[in-house]
C-alpha positions as CSV (number, residue, x, y, z in Angstrom):
1,X,-61.9,-142.4,-36.9
2,X,-62.6,-139.5,-39.2
3,X,-65.6,-139.8,-41.5
4,X,-64.7,-140.2,-45.2
5,X,-65.9,-137.4,-47.4
6,X,-67.8,-138.2,-50.6
7,X,-66.5,-136.1,-53.5
8,X,-69.4,-134.5,-55.5
9,X,-69.6,-132.2,-58.5
10,X,-69.8,-128.7,-57.0
11,X,-69.9,-126.7,-60.2
12,X,-70.3,-127.5,-63.9
13,X,-70.9,-124.5,-66.1
14,X,-70.3,-123.8,-69.8
15,X,-70.6,-120.3,-71.3
16,X,-70.7,-119.6,-75.0
17,X,-69.1,-116.2,-75.6
18,X,-70.4,-114.0,-78.4
19,X,-67.9,-112.9,-81.0
20,X,-67.8,-109.4,-79.7
21,X,-66.9,-110.8,-76.3
22,X,-64.0,-112.7,-77.9
23,X,-65.9,-115.8,-79.0
24,X,-65.3,-119.3,-77.8
25,X,-66.4,-121.2,-74.7
26,X,-65.6,-121.0,-71.0
27,X,-65.9,-124.3,-69.2
28,X,-65.8,-124.8,-65.4
29,X,-65.8,-128.2,-63.7
30,X,-65.2,-128.3,-60.0
31,X,-65.3,-131.4,-57.7
32,X,-65.1,-131.6,-53.9
33,X,-67.1,-131.7,-50.7
34,X,-68.8,-129.3,-48.3
35,X,-67.5,-129.0,-44.8
36,X,-69.0,-126.6,-42.3
37,X,-70.9,-124.8,-45.1
38,X,-67.6,-124.3,-47.0
39,X,-66.7,-125.8,-50.4
40,X,-63.5,-127.8,-50.2
41,X,-62.2,-128.3,-53.8
42,X,-60.4,-131.5,-54.6
43,X,-60.4,-131.5,-58.4
44,X,-60.9,-128.8,-61.0
45,X,-60.8,-128.2,-64.7
46,X,-61.1,-124.6,-66.1
47,X,-60.8,-124.0,-69.8
48,X,-61.1,-121.3,-72.4
49,X,-61.8,-123.0,-75.8
50,X,-61.6,-121.0,-79.0
51,X,-60.9,-122.9,-82.3
52,X,-60.4,-119.6,-84.1
53,X,-57.4,-118.8,-81.9
54,X,-56.0,-122.3,-81.5
55,X,-56.9,-125.5,-83.2
56,X,-54.6,-127.9,-81.3
57,X,-55.6,-129.5,-77.9
58,X,-59.3,-129.6,-79.0
59,X,-59.3,-125.8,-79.2
60,X,-58.2,-125.2,-75.6
61,X,-56.4,-121.9,-75.7
62,X,-56.0,-121.7,-71.9
63,X,-56.7,-124.1,-69.1
64,X,-55.9,-124.9,-65.5
65,X,-56.5,-128.3,-63.8
66,X,-55.0,-130.7,-61.3
67,X,-55.3,-133.9,-63.2
68,X,-52.4,-136.4,-63.3
69,X,-51.5,-135.6,-59.7
70,X,-50.2,-132.0,-60.1
71,X,-51.5,-128.5,-60.6
72,X,-50.8,-127.2,-64.1
73,X,-51.6,-124.6,-66.8
74,X,-52.3,-125.3,-70.5
75,X,-51.6,-122.6,-73.0
76,X,-51.9,-123.3,-76.7
77,X,-50.5,-126.8,-76.3
78,X,-47.9,-126.1,-73.7
79,X,-48.3,-127.5,-70.2
80,X,-46.4,-126.2,-67.2
81,X,-46.7,-126.9,-63.5
82,X,-48.1,-124.0,-61.4
83,X,-47.7,-123.2,-57.8
84,X,-50.9,-123.9,-55.9
85,X,-52.0,-121.6,-53.1
86,X,-55.7,-122.1,-53.3
87,X,-58.5,-122.9,-55.8
88,X,-59.7,-119.3,-55.5
89,X,-56.3,-118.0,-56.5
90,X,-56.2,-120.4,-59.6
91,X,-59.7,-119.3,-60.5
92,X,-58.7,-115.6,-60.3
93,X,-55.6,-116.2,-62.4
94,X,-57.7,-118.1,-65.0
95,X,-60.2,-115.3,-65.2
96,X,-57.5,-112.6,-65.6
97,X,-55.6,-114.5,-68.2
98,X,-58.5,-115.4,-70.5
99,X,-59.7,-111.8,-70.3
100,X,-56.2,-110.6,-71.3
101,X,-56.1,-113.1,-74.2
102,X,-59.5,-111.9,-75.5
103,X,-58.5,-108.3,-75.1
104,X,-55.2,-108.8,-77.1
105,X,-57.1,-110.7,-79.8
106,X,-59.6,-107.9,-80.2
107,X,-56.9,-105.3,-80.6
108,X,-55.1,-107.3,-83.3
109,X,-58.4,-107.6,-85.3
110,X,-58.8,-103.9,-85.6
């Protein structure tokens, strides 16, 4: 019989961004287990929070998570299901999208 794996917190980070970097907060929370020296992600919550850009949803401008039994994306209050290939792909998409949001916001401020 296979051994049951105990899920643990693999990563929990919060970065406060300076106004010249777009402002707001980046939050990463990742749960899972380690198997053969490799992280296996079971749950994740990635968020870009900036109350200046969006006041709804507790300021969450952008987020990705797999709560409620499906993988989904939050963008300024809208939630849509996303195709899941891997956690690394979701993380890369999150990074690209929040950088794009910040870049567009800085251009509109000029």
